[in-house]
N, C-alpha and C positions, 0 to 999 in steps of 0.2 A: 277276912274273906267272906265274900258274899256268895250266895246258892241260886245258881242260873237253871231256869228251866227253859229248853230250847225246843221248839215244835216245828220239825222241819222235816217230815217223811212224805212219801207219795211217790216222788220222781226223784231223780238224780240231782235235777235242777234247785229242789228245796232242800235237799239233804246235803249236798256238797257245801253249799255255804254255810250251813248249820253248823257243818263239823269244822270249818275254818276258823268260826267264830269261838267255837268250844276250845280249839286246840289252842287260840291266841288267849282266852281267859282263863285255862288252866295254867297255861304258863307264869300268868300275871298271880297266881294264886288264888283262884277262886274255884269253886266245885261247880259242875254242869251234869244236867242230866238231859238227854236228848230223846224226845219223842219222836219215834217212827212209825211208820205203819207196818203192816204184816206183809208186804209186799216182797218177793225174792229180792229184787234190786236193792232194796234198803239192808235187807240181809247182807247180802255179799259186800256192798260197799262198806257197812258198817264193820263188819269182820276183819277189816284192814286196820283197824284203830283201836287194839287193845287196850290203850291208856284212856279211852273213853267211855264213858257209862251211856247205856241205850235202855229205852223199854218200848216194846212195840205194842202199840195200842190197837184196839180195833176201830176199823172206818171204811167207809168208800168214799168216793168221788161221787158227786152229784149229777144223776143222769135224767134227762129229760121224759124219758118213758114212764108211764105208770109205775111199774115193777121197779125201775132203777131207783124212783123217786121214793118209793117206800122204802128200797134197801138201805139208802142214804139215811134217810132219818132213823130207822132202827138203829142203824150202825152209829149213827151220832149221838143218839141217847146211850147205847153202850159205850162210848168215848167218853161222854159224861161221867158217867160214872165210874170208868177207870182213872179219869184224871181227879174225881174227887179223893180216891186212895192215894194218889201221888202225891197231890198237894200235902196231905196229911202227913205223909212219911217224910217228904222233903221239905217242906215248908221255906218255899224259894224266896226269895227276896226280889226276884224279877223274871218276869215271863218274856220270850223272844221267838217270835212267829216269822216263818219266812213263807207265809201262804199255803195254799193247799188245805185238804180236810182236815189236818192234824191240828191246825192252827186255831181253829173256831172253840173247840170244847175246853183246850188250855187258855185262851183269853177270857173265855166266859167264866171259868173258876177264879182268874185273876182278878176279874170285874167284881166277881161277889166277893172275894176275900179283900179288896182294896189292895192288891199287891201291883206295883207298877209294872207295865207291859209295854213293849215296842214290837212295831211291825217292820219286816224290810220288805222291799219289792225291787226285782232286778230288772224285770222288763221295762221297757219304755212305755208299754199301756198297762196301769196297774190292773191287776187280777180282782176279782169279786171278792176275795176273802181281806184286802187292803182295803176296797172302798167300803165294804159294809162293817170290817171292824175297825177301821181307823179312829173311828170317833171314841172309842174306848182306849185308846194306845195315848200313853205319854209322849211317844215319840213314833214317827213315822220317817224310816230311810228310805228316799227315793232316788232313783239316778239322777245324776246331774243335770239339771235343766228341765225335769219335770215336776210338774205340781199337781195338787188335788185341789181346785176351788172349795169343795165341800168342808177341807179340812181346816182347822184352826192353824195360822200359818206359824204358830209358836211351837207346834209340835213337829213340824216337818224339818228334815234334816237331808242335804244331799249327802249319798253316800255311795261308791262304787260297789261292784258284787264282790263279796268276798271269796276268794280263792285259796285252797288248801296250800300249805307250804311247800308241800312235794311236788305241786305244778310248776316247774320250771324248765325251761330248755335245756337239752340234754346233748350231748356230742352225736351228732347224726349216724354215724358208724356204728357206735356202741350201742345206740337205740334200734338201729335196723338188725344188728345180730340176734336178738332174741327171737325174731320169727324168720330169720333165714334170709334177709332180703338183700340183695346186692346193692352197694354202695354206688357202683357205677352207673346204675340203671335208674330212671325217674319213678316215683312212688305217689300213688293217688292213693288217698283214704277217704272212704265213703261212712260218712255218720248219720244215722237218722234218730239221736238223741238215745237217752235211757230205755226207752220202749221200742225203739227202732222205727223204721219208715219202709211200710211193704213197698211204696212207689220207687224209693232211691234204691232199695233192694233189688227191685225186677230191673232197675236200670243198669246197676252195676253188673247184674247176671247177664243181660242181654247184649251189653257192651264189652264183656269181657274178652270176646275175640278179638275185636277191634283195637283195644288197648294193648293186647298182647303184641299184635302184628304190629303195631308203632313202638315197640320196646318198652311198654309203661309196667310197672308192677301196679299190684291192687291189693290193698286191706280194708274189706268192710265188716263193720259192726253191726250186724242185723236185728240185734234186737233178743231178748230172752224168749226163748220157744222156737225162733225162727231157723232158718237154715244155717248150718254151721259145719266147720271141717274145713281144711286148708288142702289145696292141690296145686299143682303147678302144671300149668299148660302154654306152650307144648312141652314136652320132657327138654329139660335144659333151658328152656326159655323162662320169661318174665313169670315170676311167682304170683297167685292169685290167691290171698287167704281170706275165708268167710268165717269170721266169729260171733256166736251170740253175745257175748259181753266181755269188755275189758275194763281192767283194774289198775291197768297202767297208761294213763292218758298221756303223762308227761313224754314217756317212750314215744307212743302211737304218734303225738303231734310234732316230736322232734324229729322222728324218722320221715315222716310226709314233707315233701315238697310243695304238696296243694291237697287241699281238703274240699271235697263236696260234702255239704251237711245242712240239717235243718238250721234254724236259726233261734233256738232256745238260749237264753240269758248266760246259762252257765256254759256252754260251750263254747260261745262267743267270749266268754271273759277268759276262758282256756286258751283260746287261739290268740288272743293278744298277749297273753303272758308268756305263751311259747314263741311267739311271733310268726304264726303260721298261716300263710295267706289261705283263703277260701272263697270257693264259688257257692252262695247260698241259697238255698231252695225252700221258703218257708213254706210252713206247713199250713195249706190255704185253708183248714177247718180250726185253727187256733182262736182258741176264745179270744173276742174283741180284735182278732187278727194282729194280735199283739207280736206275732213273729217277724211279718212285715216291718213293722216299727222298727225292732231290733236288727233286722237285717240292713234296712235303709241306714240306721246310726252306723253300723259296722263298715259299709259301703262307703261313708262320709269320712270317717275317720281314715280312711285310706287302705284298708286290709285287704279288698277284694270286690266281689261283684254280686250282684244278685240275680237271679235266674226264677222266674216263677214256675211252677210246676207244670202249668199250661205249656211251658215253652222248653219241656226237657227235649225236644227235638235238635235243640240247638245247643244240648250241653256238652256232647261229645266233640264236636268242632272246636268250642271254647276251651274245652278242659287240654285239647292238644296245642292249641295254638299257645296258652299259658305255660305248659310245659316245657315247650319249646322256645320260650324267650326267658333265659337266665336274668335279663335286665329288669323286667317286669316282676319276676319273683322277688328279688331282691328289692324294689322299690317298695311293693307291699310290705315285706318285712321289716324294711326301716320304718316304714308309716307306724308298723303295728307296736314296735318298740318304741318311739316315741309316745304313742297312746298310751302303752302300759307304765312309762316312766309318770305319766300325768294322772292315772287313775289309781287312787291309792284309797284304799277301804279302811285303813285301821285307826283313821281317827274317831270311828264311833266306838272303839272299846272304851277310851275313859268317858263317855256320854253315858254308855251303859252301866259302869261302874259309878259315876255320880246318880243312876236312876235307881240301882240297887242301893244306894246308901239311902234314897229316901223312903225306902220301905218301911212301913209300920211294923211295930215290935209284934210278936206273935200273940201278944197279950191284947194287944189292941186292934188286930186285924178285924175285919167285918165279920159277924157272925153268920153262920150258914144254916138256913132252916134243914 
């Protein structure tokens, strides 16, 4: 048995693949501790997995303003102290980071202790954490077809986005029943990612009457702290439900005929697994415009289309056109099913096991001042 430390908190896009890998390693007889942030989204998602162990560490994302930068530096110092205690208690054989501000302190301690570490990048444009910390890693897992010239090719491995086992396509009628949706009416789901998207929330609210007039039901995940509550408009007509958070993504994606969504790597991997067509609206302020690259790749796979946020005025007509074309929806779904069959991430598990087996014994680990 090996002991793994998985740094995966901060957003659902970081934590969900970390949970998927931890579940798989646990089934293979290993022990895992997942480092998460103190955000509500991490706590709510982690609570669904009582068999896994989590530790909430201090930390804040990097901000550009002077106040935000100081907050980031102070929080990272506290995170380093926290990780020092974790490494002493857990004595991990390997550390796996999934990006975000939880990865840096864990990988730094792994570097100081001589413990092998790996990084996984899910986006088509590698983020800061992978670009900066990749030189410390023994393995860097990148999406198929993506490379980083600055890294030693010997450490780079292609790997798809890990998806939790529970994310599987479910029978449509059963998936809809939990929210009271009519199986005979089309259903549009609007997703803004784990933090929500104000632009998509505003679009859904503004277009709710037009969608209802067309007989379209609506399910919107607004993000924590934003508008919530379900209602029916008009009475007896298509149902519109607004929720701040959803921890039943398999049911949601199986219930929807079409999704309007941001283009985070985690969301796209779950759309592919559930074979749900989507019109993607990449977040224009995403770091290095990585969501645009993710969305373009999804469209190339044949799972849907890309609509820039500046073009939201044209989104409603396209939504109604696609929902009114069963052949188009079926074609998108078939292409996503083919993509899901080709995109497998489990090959990284034996590679991680080999990495952990190369760890030095506790007595031989590098000393820490």
